[in-house]
N, C-alpha and C positions, 0 to 999 in steps of 0.2 A: 335570627335567620342564619342558617349555615353558610359558610364561606362559599362553597361551590354554587349555591343558589345565587349569590350575589354576582357571579360571573356568567349568568344565563341571560338570554333574551328569547322570547317566544313571539314570532312574527306571524300574524294572521294576514295573508296577502291574497290578492286575486291569483287564480291559477293560470289565467290566459295570457298574462304579460306583466311586466314590472310596473310598479307605481313610481313616478318620477321622484328621484331622491333615494329610492330603495332598490336600484338596479343590482347592486352588489349582492344583497340578500337573496334576490330572486335567482340570480345566476348561480350562487353558491348552493341554494336549495336544489336547483335542477341538476347540478353536477353531482351532489350527494345522492339524489334519487337515481340518476343514471349509473353511477359507479356501483351502487348497491345492487340494482336490478341486473346489470350486466354480469356481475359476479355470481348472483343467484342462478341466472340462466345457464352460465357456463358449468356450474356445479351439478345441475340436473340434466345437462345435455341438450339444451335448446340452442340451436345454431342460427335461427332466424334473427334478422335485424331487430333491435329494440327500437320501436317507434315512440315518439314523445306523447302520444295520445293519452296514455294513462296519467301523465302529469298535467297536461294543459286542459283536458276536457272537464275536469272537476270545476266546481264553483270557486273553491277556496283551498289554499294550502296553509297548513299550520306547521311552521318550520322552527325547530329548536336549535339555538346556537349556544356554544360554550366557549368562552374566551375567544369569541369572534369566528369560530369554526362551526359549520353546520353539522350537528350531531345526527339529525334525522328529521322525519316529518310524517304527517298524515294528510290525506286529501279529504275534502268534504263536498258533498253534493246535496242540494236541497230540493224538495218537491213534494207532490202529493201522490199517493199510491192509488187513488181512486180513478184518475184519468190522466191523459196527457203523456208526456215522454218518459217520466220516471220509471214506471213499471216495464217499459219497453227497452230500457237501457241494457246494453250487452253485459253489464256488470252482473245482472240477475240471470244470465244464461246458465250459470252454475248452480242455480237454486231450483229446488223442487217446487211445484205448484203449492204443495201443502205448507212448505216453509214460508213462501211468499204470502199465502193467505193468513198464516199465523202472525206474520209481521203486520199485515194490514189490520188484523183484528185488534192489535194493541193500539194502533193509531195509523190513520192514513197521512198524517202530517209528519213526514219522515225526513231523515237525512241519512246519507251513506257515509260511513267512515271507511276509507280505502287507501290503497297505495302505502301501507305502513312500511316505513323505511328506517333502517339504522345504517349510517355510513360505515363502510368497512373498517375505518380507523377506530370506531367506537363500539365494536362488537367484541365478544370474548370476555375474558377475565382481566383482573388487575386494573380495573377502572375505578374511579372515585365513587361511582354508583353504577347500578345496572341501568344503563341508558334505555334499554328496551322498555323497562317498567316506567321510567320517567316520561318517555314519549307517549305511552298509553295513558298515563295520568293526565297529561295535557290534552289528549284526545277526549277523555271523559269530561274534563272541565270545559272544553270547547262545546261539547254537546250540552252540558248543564246550562251554559250561558246562551244557547242558541234559541231560535224560535221553534225548533222541532220538538215533537213529543216522544219520538222514538228514533234510535239510531241503529241501522243495520250493519252487521259485521260479518265478514267471511274469513275465518281464521285458518291459517295454514298449519295443520297439525304436524307436518314433517319438520317444521322449525320450532315446534313446541310453543307456538304463539299463545295457545290457550292457557299456558301456565302464567302468562303475564297479563291476560285480559279476559280470561274465560269465566266459568261459573263462579269461581272464588272471588272474582272482581265484579260480581253483580250481573253477569250476562244471563239472559234467558235463552236456554238452548232450544232452538227450533229444529235442528237436525244434528245429532251428536257426531256422526261420522259419515260424511257424504263425499264420495269420490268426485274429484274435479279434474277435467282434462285441460291441462295448461300447455298449449302448443304441442300436443301429442304425448305429453308426460302426465300420467295419472298421479294426482296428489290427494292425500287425505285432507279433508277440510271439515270445519264445523260452522254451521250457520247459526248466527246468534242475533239477539236483539238486546238493546240497552234501554232502560227506563230511568228517568232522572231520580226517582225515589230510591231505586236500588243502588245507584251510584252514590248517593248521599249516605245510605246505610253502610255501604262498603267502606267509605272513608272513615265513618265513625267506628266501625268494627275494627279496622286496622289502625285506629288512632293516628291518622295522617291528615286530619282536617286542617290543622294549623300549618303543616308543611305544604299542603295543597294551596292554602291561601298565600303562602310565601312564593310558591312557584307562579301562581297566577298574577302576582304583583309585577312579574317580569314581562307581562304582555305588551306588545306593540301592535295596535289594531289599525291596519290600513286596508282592510277588506270592506266591501260594500255591505256585507251581511252583518246584522247587528250583534253586538255583545251586550247581554243584559246582566245586571247584578240582581240576584234573587229573582230573576225572571221578570223584573218589573221596570227597573231604571236603566235606560240606555247607557252603556259605557262610552265615555268620551273617546271619540276616534282621534288617532294621532294625525297631526297636520301633514 
């Protein structure tokens, strides 16, 4: 195991509030999310107040820490696309009916990967690794160990997010370039779906399966949503 991996922890936690004993991780994750999204909105000219809904309304937050500092995170929401609230979530407002139907055809047992965040301190060059890619690897591994059959993604092309988690990383493209209105600012986006078999093939192709196993060994699971090993054996939840 590489030394920098030894200094990691990946905390899967409820999005709605802290678990007793893990208040510091929750607050650090929220601050990281807020700092990054305030910075992004300033850069594209959005002046409206940033509300916390994007952070707290998800089911689960996966936050990555390096040497005790929050590097970044992703949010996860679970549900069925056949009925109920999931297909009516505002998150799908930027999706075309065709892309949503393409997602549903893969499977209605879905999860949404959203709120991808890299803390301002951990962006740019001259870091020990490309943290953007590591956070996405954790996002993929959380999907692999989840109860969902497909994960939906909405990639911001203006930040070249597709280079870290797009087609080369196993994404199924549902809409390659779909404009998205973000608080009055039009952003280029890509609508994608992830399937577990494609994530596994990606790891083998890039020869990173062993590294991913090392990364996943740094998991602290305090979420109510299960983590499965090989999709069969429940991962022991942290006390």
